[in-house]
Each structure stands twice: as structure tokens, then as C-alpha cells.
C-alpha positions, 0 to 999 in steps of 0.5 A: 239126874236133872240135879246132877246135870244142872250142877255139871252145867254150872261147873262148865260155866265156871270152867269156861269163865275161869281162863278169862278171869285169870288173864284179866286178874293178871293185868293182861286184857289181850287175847291169848294166842296167835290164831285168834287174832287172825279171826278177830282181824277178819271180823274187824274188816268184815271179811269171811273165810268160814261160818265162824268168821261170819258169826264172829263179824255179826257179833263184833258189830254189836259187842265190839272186842268183848266178841272176841272173848264171849263167842269162843266161850259161848261155843265152849259152853254150848258143846258141853250142853250138846254133848249131854244132849247127844248121849241122851239121844243116842240112849246111853246109860244115864250113869254113863251120861253123867260121868261123860259130861264130868269128864268133858267139863273137867277136861283142859280141852274145854278150857282151851276152847273158851279161851282161844278164839279159834273155830274148833268150838263152833265146829264141835257144835255143828257136829253134835247138833247135826248128829242129834238132829239126824236122830230126829223123825220127820224132816228135822234130820234135813237140818242136821245135814245143814249143820254138817255143811256149816262143819264142812265149810269150816276146813279139811280138818273139820270135814275129816272129823265130821266123817269121823263122828258120823261113821262112828255113830253109824256103825255104833247104832246101825239106824237111820241110815238114810239120814247118816249116808246122806250126811256123809255124802254131802260132807264128802263134797266139801272135800272138792273145795279149797279149805280156808287157812289154818295154823297147825301146831307142830307134830309132837307127843308133847302136843298129846298131853296138856300137862306137858305143854300141849295146847290142845292136849288131853289130861293124863288122868283122862288118858288112863281112863280112856285106856280103862274105858276102851278095855271095858268096851273091848268085850263088845268088839264083835258088835262094835269092831267097825266103830273101833276100827274108825275110832283107832284110825282117827286117833293115829291121825292126831299123831300128825295133826295135833288140832284133831285132838280137840275132837278126839276129846268127845270120844275120849270123854265118852270112854272116860264116863264108861270107865268112871260109871263101872267103877262107880257101880261095882260093888267093893268090899271096902266102899271107902276104897271106891269113894277114895278111888273116885275122889282121886281121879276126880281131883286129878281131872280137876287139877289138870284142868285148872293147871292147863287154865293157869298155862294158857292164861299166861300165854302171849301176847301181853300188853307191852307188845301193843304199847310198842305198836303205838305209831301211825300205820305202817308196814312192820317187819318182825318175826312171823309169829307176831305177824296177826299181832301186827295186823290186829293193831292196825298195821301191815306185817311183812309175813305172818304164820300163813306164808306157807299156806299162801306159797310165799316162799320167796318172801320167806327167804327175803325175811331171812335174809334181812334178819341174818344179813350183817350187810347194810346196803344188802339189807336196805335194798330188801327193806326198800323192796318190800316197803318197810317203814318200821321194824319191830325185835324182841328179846324172845328173838335174841334169845333163840327165836331168831338169833342165839345172842344179841346184836347179831344180823339185823339186831346189829344193824339197827344201831346204825343211826343213819338208816334206823331211829328208835322210837320205842325202848321197852324191856321186851320189845324195841322199834326203829323207823326206817329212814 
């Protein structure tokens, strides 16, 4: 058991480092995604909206911008160790522990947690560490409650995930009632507070599967194994009926809030472990068929994870975007999805992906009017209203993100040399100064 655990931890370390290596090997030293830049910008300014930001800011003071790579990778790696410790603490069968940890290590989710600097990895570690401590004797369970407090300070989805995990374990084990009920009560209290802003992915079935483009999606092989694991565990439904019901409700919630899949991945990994352990322990008339089946499943999980790592390593932005932003500090008008990147580069963005959270509907309509209008006087009035100093347009914006073709709306107006002066003319990004 010890040898298998060491091998799996080494494998986890490799998969945690893999997407970072691929991105750097492709000559792209930037962070991947959108939300990581929001938290990185907060850390650079020393502002905290949740515990993860506090840790990121402290690490940034020591390691500089490397903190934005190391911290999420560290929490992703730590989550695999904590999952194994949780399985041991919960007295799960050793063969199920090994296969569960293998499924979790090979999940596309682990790669996403490592590369994308979001609070999800930190929250998972808090949930697992808190649950482990709740099983301890003496006063250690109070420290477990403290971890759920940290999770509760990380937003509504973190609270829902914490409560779900607590409830499932409580209904499953049926012990340590005081510890679990106290943790649930404390976690519920945080519903009264305003949650930190977050960026949610569009609700889509495609987000469920990493092979179909879901950033926090699950492997097709993992989903199939989870179905088999559910069938195997279903024979104990009378004993675990409550836990089954909570799991089902949580998975239904994932359809509406795809970010919950990050936490559902732990449940999926456990069901995968049940299925794989049963397959490995069953007696076959032809043993080589069993070995071949396990090999096929292993390769399916492996290749799905590697494929997801390659896909995430190619995520925007790239160095060309930040090259275009090398001009004196200004107020930049560009598409909302570029907002955090602009702010990370030291400028102010007119709009960013959190405009809905902030209730900035009027600002959104002003930006939409500036992009769509072909009347220079009206556009100039809005530019002056928001004190815009620079306009950044991309090839992507002219290919469906904003306009259907080139030289529509603002993309046409910027050709007016009396109002705009082009200062950067790249293949992907162009920048104008507003005179």
C-alpha cells in the first residue's frame, strides 16, 4: 500500500506540473484563463476578498509572479494527498483507496486546478482537511470547523459544496454527530454574508465533459466508471439512501452551476474507485481479459487527462496581448473578457467580466453603444464620458466576438485619424490613442 501511494503521489506531481511545462514550452509565459488574472491583480495590490487572495498576496511578496503558478499547483497537489488521508480516515477499503486516488490523479480536473489560478483548489483542501479533523478525538475537531469557516468565506458555491460534503459523510458514516452538526451550522451562517464575486461558466452539457471542451469537465471514461460504481453501490441503498439523495441533488446542481463540477469530481473519483476495485478483484476465467480491460480504462483516463492538459496550455492570453499594452498607464476600452488582462498589465479597463456582479448595466450599454455606433460624434461623447485614453481591438472581436466582419462600428471609426492614432499594429491586436 505504501509503495502504491508513493507512485500515485509522484504521478500527481507530474500531472500538476504538466500543463505549466506545456505552456512554457510553447513559448507562452503568461497565465492561462481569465479569473486567475483577477486574483493576481488583487494580490499585487494587496487587496483580499477571500482567504485564497490573502495566501496569494503573501506568497507574491516572497516569490513575485511565480506565486501565481506555484500556489494553485501546490493546492492541486495537496488535494490529492488530502483525499487519500480522508479515505484512510473514513476506513475505506485499501483497494478502493488506491483506485480512487488513481482516478483523481488522472482526472482532467486536477490539471485544471493546477493551471488555472482560482480558489477552487484551496477550497477543496479546506473541505478535505476539515472533514479529516472532524474524525479526530479530543479538540482537534474544532480545527476542522475552522477549515470550514475558511471555505465558507470563499463564496456561495464553496458553502454549498462544503455543506454537501459534510452531509454526505455524516449520512454515510453516521458518527461524530456533534462535530458534523456544528460544522454545518457554522457553514450555514456564512450564507448571510455577501459572497465574493466570481465568474461562472455558461450552463451547458458541454461543460460536463472535458473531451468536449469543458474547462472543469469530467473525462468520459470517468463518467462511465462512475455509472458502474453507482450501480455497484446501489445494492446498499437502504443503508445509504440519504447520502444517495444528497449526491443526486448536488449533481443536478452542477447543470446550473458548472463550477460545482470541481467538487463533484471527488465524488466521481470515489465511484470510479469502487468500479475499478471491483473489476480488479473479480475472478475472470481469462485473466488476461481483466488485465486488458484495466489497461484500456487506464489509458482512457490517462489520454483524456493529457489531452485536456494540452488544450488548457493553449488557452488565451498570449504574449502578443501584453506586448500591445506596453504604453503609459491609461483607461482602455476593449471587450469585457479582456478586462482582467488589461488591469493586470497596469491599466484601467472600462469593463470587465464582473460587470453583472457589480450591477453596472448602464456601463454595459454605453460600451455596447461605443462598439456598435458608426456616428463619430456620439461615440466621441461616450469616450469622453468614460475618459477613455486607448482603444484595443482584436482579430477575434472582428470574427464574431463583437462584429461579424471587419470595419464595423468602432472598428470602422478608429480609421478616423483626426480622433484616433494607431500606436500598435499587430496581427492579433491593434491599439489606438484617443486624441
